[in-house]
C-alpha positions, 0 to 999 in steps of 0.5 A: 524317606531313606534318600532324605535321611542320607542326605540330612546325615551327609549335609546337615549340620547340628548346632547347639539347641537342637537346631538343624542346618540343611542350607546346602539343599533346603534352606539357603541353596536349593538342590532342585532336582532333589526337591523334585524327588521329594515332590514325587514322594508327597504326591504319592502319599496324597495323590488320592486326595482332590487337591486344589491348592498347595499352601505354605509359608514364605520363604523356606516353604516355597521351595518345597511347595513349588514342585509339589504344586507343580506335580499335582497341577495346581496353584501354590499359595504362600502365606506372607509374613509382611504386608506389602503395598501391593497386598489387598486389604481383604486378607486372611490373617493368622498369628505364627510364632517362628521357632527358628527366628524366635519371634511372632508375626502375622501371616496374610493371605488375600481372600481371593486366593483361597475359598471354601471351594478349595481342598488344601495340602499344607507343605513346609520344610520343618515341623517343630512346634507346629506354629506355622502349620497351626497358622495355615490351618487357621487361614484355611478355616477362615476361608472355609477350605478343607485341609487334606493334610500336611506334607513336611520334609523334616519333622523333629519328633522330640518337639510337640508340634506334630503330636499337636497337629495330629491330635486335631485330626490332620494327617501329617506325612513327614518325610524324615522324622528325627527323634534326637540330635546334638552336635556330638551324638549326631542325628537319630531318626524314627524307625 
């Protein structure tokens, strides 16, 4: 998606270690009209699929998932990274390793919100090593829900996540695919 690539080039900052900061529109401050444009593109890509739920991981995925779910006219679910007092004990749980935070955590989702009757579109802001998506796929498997695919805002193609998920037979649609980046050389997108 050319519009997203241009925004990344204008507002993104590359840090050592191939870390991309897009806090001005995606991860800290949310450009709401821009998120709506991304949602339209995800809808165009998956509109033929009978999506009944959109699923993401808190927190950054919610900003992406909300307008996508709204566009599909279905609920947005997000797997929580921490159990809270108001969370039911009857939950699906999957372990996820965060590339950004460098730690492992269990994501949980109450069973009542995801069942074998659901057809799920996974969404997330970044796809790097694929651990978050694998956790969401695991939650869907526990529920017996069908995954129609994954909509990703930014994929780091130079990391293995996209390849691993696609090898599992899951359709992955990434709006921006970065093949390389560094603070001096900038960002190179897949053609």
